[in-house]
Each structure stands twice: as structure tokens, then as C-alpha cells.
C-alpha positions as CSV (number, residue, x, y, z in Angstrom):
1,M,-16.0,-1.9,-4.2
2,P,-17.1,0.8,-6.6
3,P,-14.3,2.8,-8.2
4,P,-13.4,6.1,-6.5
5,S,-15.3,9.1,-8.0
6,P,-13.3,11.8,-9.8
7,A,-14.1,14.1,-6.8
8,D,-12.0,11.8,-4.6
9,A,-8.9,12.2,-6.8
10,D,-6.4,14.9,-6.1
11,P,-4.6,17.2,-8.5
12,T,-1.2,16.0,-9.7
13,P,1.1,16.2,-6.6
14,A,4.1,18.4,-6.8
15,G,7.6,17.1,-6.2
16,P,9.8,14.3,-7.5
17,L,8.6,11.4,-9.5
18,L,9.8,7.8,-9.3
19,D,9.4,4.7,-11.5
20,R,9.8,1.1,-10.4
21,A,13.6,1.0,-10.9
22,A,14.2,4.4,-9.3
23,A,12.2,3.5,-6.2
24,A,14.2,0.3,-5.8
25,R,17.5,2.1,-6.2
26,L,16.4,4.8,-3.8
27,D,15.7,2.2,-1.1
28,A,19.0,0.6,-1.6
29,A,20.9,3.9,-1.6
30,A,19.1,4.9,1.7
31,T,20.7,1.9,3.3
32,T,24.1,1.9,1.6
33,R,24.8,5.6,1.5
34,C,22.9,6.8,4.6
35,G,23.1,3.7,6.7
36,I,19.3,3.5,7.2
37,P,18.3,-0.1,7.9
38,G,15.4,-1.5,5.8
39,L,13.5,-2.2,9.0
40,L,13.6,1.4,9.9
41,L,12.5,2.5,6.5
42,M,9.6,0.1,6.9
43,E,8.7,1.5,10.3
44,H,8.7,5.1,9.0
45,A,6.4,3.9,6.1
46,A,4.1,2.3,8.6
47,I,4.0,5.3,10.9
48,G,3.1,7.7,8.1
49,S,0.5,5.3,6.7
50,T,-1.0,4.7,10.1
51,D,-1.4,8.4,10.7
52,L,-3.2,8.7,7.4
53,I,-5.5,5.7,8.2
54,E,-6.4,7.2,11.6
55,R,-7.5,10.4,9.8
56,E,-9.6,8.4,7.4
57,L,-11.2,6.6,10.3
58,A,-12.0,9.9,12.0
59,E,-13.4,11.4,8.8
60,T,-15.6,8.4,7.8
61,G,-16.7,7.1,11.2
62,I,-15.4,3.6,10.3
63,R,-14.4,1.7,13.4
64,R,-12.6,-1.4,12.1
65,V,-9.6,-2.0,9.9
66,V,-8.7,-5.1,7.9
67,V,-5.2,-5.2,6.6
68,L,-4.5,-7.4,3.5
69,C,-0.8,-8.6,3.7
70,G,1.2,-10.0,0.8
71,P,4.4,-11.9,1.1
72,G,6.9,-9.1,0.3
73,N,7.9,-5.8,1.8
74,N,4.5,-4.2,1.0
75,G,3.1,-6.9,3.2
76,G,5.7,-6.0,5.8
77,D,4.4,-2.5,5.8
78,G,1.0,-3.9,6.4
79,W,2.0,-6.0,9.3
80,A,3.7,-3.0,10.9
81,I,0.6,-0.9,10.3
82,A,-1.6,-3.5,11.9
83,R,0.6,-3.5,15.0
84,L,0.6,0.3,15.2
85,L,-3.1,0.4,14.9
86,R,-3.5,-2.1,17.7
87,R,-1.3,0.0,19.9
88,R,-3.6,2.9,19.2
89,D,-6.6,0.9,20.3
90,V,-8.1,0.5,16.8
91,A,-9.9,-2.8,16.1
92,V,-7.7,-4.5,13.5
93,E,-7.2,-7.9,11.9
94,V,-5.0,-9.2,9.1
95,I,-5.9,-11.3,6.1
96,E,-2.8,-13.0,4.9
97,L,-2.2,-14.0,1.3
98,A,1.1,-15.7,2.0
99,S,3.8,-15.6,4.7
100,P,7.0,-13.6,3.9
101,A,10.3,-15.4,3.6
102,A,12.4,-15.5,6.8
103,P,14.7,-14.0,7.7
104,G,13.7,-10.6,6.5
105,D,12.1,-7.3,7.5
106,A,8.6,-8.4,6.5
107,A,8.9,-11.6,8.4
108,T,10.2,-9.7,11.5
109,N,7.1,-7.4,11.4
110,R,4.8,-10.3,10.9
111,A,6.3,-12.0,14.0
112,I,5.9,-8.8,16.1
113,A,2.3,-8.3,15.0
114,I,1.4,-11.9,15.9
115,A,3.1,-11.5,19.3
116,F,0.8,-8.4,19.8
117,G,-2.2,-10.8,19.4
118,I,-3.5,-9.4,16.2
119,P,-6.1,-11.8,14.7
120,V,-4.9,-13.4,11.4
121,R,-7.0,-15.2,8.8
122,P,-5.9,-16.8,5.5
123,A,-7.0,-15.2,2.3
124,S,-9.0,-18.3,1.4
125,D,-11.5,-17.4,4.1
126,L,-12.8,-14.6,1.8
127,G,-14.1,-17.3,-0.5
128,N,-17.0,-17.6,2.0
129,P,-19.5,-14.8,1.2
130,T,-20.5,-14.5,4.9
131,L,-16.9,-13.9,5.9
132,A,-16.3,-11.6,3.0
133,G,-19.3,-9.5,4.2
134,T,-17.2,-8.6,7.3
135,L,-15.3,-6.2,5.1
136,D,-18.4,-4.1,4.4
137,D,-18.1,-2.0,7.6
138,A,-14.3,-1.9,7.7
139,L,-11.6,0.2,6.2
140,V,-9.4,-2.1,4.1
141,V,-5.6,-1.5,3.9
142,D,-4.2,-3.0,0.7
143,A,-0.7,-4.1,1.5
144,L,-0.6,-7.0,-1.0
145,F,1.8,-5.8,-3.7
146,G,3.8,-2.6,-4.1
147,T,5.8,-1.0,-6.9
148,G,7.8,-4.2,-7.6
149,L,4.9,-6.0,-9.2
150,A,5.5,-6.4,-12.9
151,R,3.4,-9.4,-13.9
152,P,-0.4,-10.1,-14.0
153,L,-2.1,-11.2,-10.8
154,T,-3.3,-14.8,-11.0
155,G,-4.4,-17.6,-8.7
156,S,-5.1,-16.9,-5.1
157,A,-3.8,-13.3,-5.4
158,A,-6.3,-12.5,-8.2
159,A,-9.1,-14.3,-6.3
160,L,-8.4,-12.2,-3.1
161,V,-8.5,-8.9,-5.1
162,E,-11.7,-9.9,-6.8
163,A,-13.3,-10.9,-3.5
164,V,-12.5,-7.4,-2.0
165,R,-13.5,-5.6,-5.2
166,G,-17.0,-6.9,-4.8
167,R,-17.5,-5.3,-1.4
168,P,-18.3,-1.6,-0.6
169,A,-15.4,-1.2,1.8
170,R,-13.3,1.9,1.7
171,V,-9.7,1.1,0.6
172,V,-6.3,2.7,1.4
173,A,-3.6,1.3,-0.8
174,I,0.0,1.2,0.4
175,D,2.4,2.6,-2.2
176,V,0.3,1.6,-5.2
177,P,-3.0,-0.2,-5.6
178,S,-2.3,-4.0,-6.0
179,G,-2.4,-4.8,-9.6
180,L,-1.6,-1.3,-10.9
181,D,1.7,-1.2,-12.9
182,A,3.8,1.5,-11.1
183,D,5.5,2.4,-14.4
184,T,2.6,2.5,-16.9
185,G,-0.6,2.7,-14.8
186,S,-2.0,-0.3,-16.7
187,V,-3.9,-3.1,-14.9
188,L,-1.9,-6.3,-14.3
189,G,-4.7,-8.8,-14.8
190,T,-6.9,-7.3,-12.1
191,C,-6.5,-4.4,-9.7
192,L,-8.0,-3.4,-6.3
193,P,-9.2,0.2,-6.7
194,A,-8.3,2.5,-3.8
195,D,-10.0,5.6,-2.4
196,V,-6.7,6.8,-1.1
197,T,-3.1,5.7,-2.1
198,A,-0.4,6.3,0.5
199,T,2.7,6.2,-1.7
200,M,6.2,6.3,-0.2
201,V,8.6,9.2,-0.8
202,A,7.2,10.4,-4.1
203,A,4.5,9.8,-6.6
204,K,5.0,6.9,-9.0
205,I,4.6,7.4,-12.8
206,G,1.8,4.9,-13.0
207,L,-0.2,6.7,-10.4
208,L,-0.3,9.8,-12.7
209,S,-1.1,8.0,-16.0
210,P,-4.3,9.0,-17.7
211,G,-7.3,7.2,-16.2
212,S,-5.4,6.0,-13.1
213,E,-7.3,8.3,-10.8
214,R,-10.2,5.9,-10.9
215,L,-7.9,3.2,-9.5
216,R,-5.7,5.1,-7.1
217,G,-8.1,7.8,-5.7
218,R,-6.4,10.6,-3.7
219,I,-2.6,10.4,-3.5
220,E,-0.9,11.0,-0.2
221,I,2.9,11.2,-0.1
222,I,4.4,9.4,3.0
223,D,7.8,10.5,4.3
224,I,10.0,7.5,5.3
225,G,13.0,9.5,6.6
226,V,15.1,9.6,3.4
227,P,17.1,12.8,2.8
228,A,15.5,15.1,0.3
229,D,18.7,15.4,-1.8
230,L,18.8,11.6,-2.1
231,V,15.2,11.6,-3.4
232,E,16.0,14.3,-5.9
233,A,18.9,12.3,-7.2
234,F,16.5,9.5,-8.3
235,D,13.8,11.8,-9.6
236,V,12.8,10.7,-13.1
237,S,10.4,13.5,-13.9
238,G,12.8,15.2,-16.2
239,R,12.9,12.3,-18.6
240,N,9.2,11.4,-18.4
241,P,6.4,12.8,-20.5
242,L,4.5,13.6,-17.3
243,N,7.3,16.0,-16.2
244,R,5.7,18.7,-14.2
245,G,8.5,21.2,-14.7
């Protein structure tokens, strides 16, 4: 897909800022301090992202959604998004890079989505140009890798990103575009540019790094039900050069 134009990118969003470590600690604190199960956090992330995706569908006239699911919690968000879209009568299918480990929240959402009858194809199918062309009239949801990714994409993951990059599909990234370093904004081998990034709780440092707007497009903050004072406790903006005051 072509990179988003500068016109698609938004001004720097106000509010707290998180790096990779702070985002992980915040998730853990939401469970240990507030008693919010990880599965519920994932559901809130999926509901907010699905609402955003439906708005994108309405604004663009696109009628199909293809969700790219990775093996971790970002993929778990994707499986839940696919299920919610199916319940809202949106035509949706999943392209799976790898299955999540079971037991776990991501594996639970995968099982539910499959029980809902959502079509699933392996990522290797996109090696066929004819099948890859089915992305052209779809909105693609990038739920491959989230803020935890800290090494270059290689192998089948890199091949999948490259296959989608070559199509004109509109892309909504979940949390961060796959292949974008959440701390630095650098590209980890390859990156799937997004037109819109639905990031959880607060903007990530890498999303605001110079030049990242061409990879992440417009930023939308998704509320996952974490108390505001807990988010503020993990805000790293005061010790970051991008501090917005």
C-alpha cells in the first residue's frame, strides 16, 4: 500500500505518553491493582477498535474487512475484533500468521471467533498474487505485532507484511503498525504502514517520533477501561524529549 499522506496524519495527541516498558507495566497493574482480567482489557480494546473500524467503513464505503492476526495479545485483539465485526454483520475474514499459545487470552478469543464461523486462511495464502488481490477492496486490520516487538521482522512475518504493503488496501493498525518500534519509531526490518493507528490507552513514544506519521497515519486513542489515575502513574512524557508539557 502507498504510505499515508501527511494530510491523513493528525496533530500530536494530548494526554499521557507511554513507552514499551510502561505499557507492559500498566497492563500488569490494571490486573494486580484493579483486578481487571486480561481478557476484559482485550475485550475493551476490541470494542473501541471495532467502533473505529466501523466509522472507517462508513466514511470510505469499503464493505469487507481482513484481519491479520499474529500469535500474541495483539493477535488476540484481532480475533476479538473479527468476532465483533461478524456480530455487526460486517463481512470479515482472518489471515493468521501463527496460532497463539494455549491457554491464554489470545487463544480464547481465537477459539470464540472460530466458533462464530469466521473464515480463516494461513498467511502463506498471500504468496499467491490472485489471493493477495482480494485485499484490494478490503479494509485491512493489522493485529500482527504490538508494542512488545523489539526485534526485526523476518521470515513468514516479514513476507506477510511485504505482501500486504504491495496492495492498495486501507490499513488500520492495532496499537502500533507492525514493524514500528514503539520506543524509537524506527523500522524493525520492515513495517506495514497504516492509514489509522488505534493505540491503546495513550500514544506511544515511537508513534510521535519524527517521520513516523508516514507509517502510522492518524492516531486514535482507545479507552480500555483503565482508571485515568493509573494511566497517569505510568506516563513517561516528563522524562521524554517529546514531552508536551
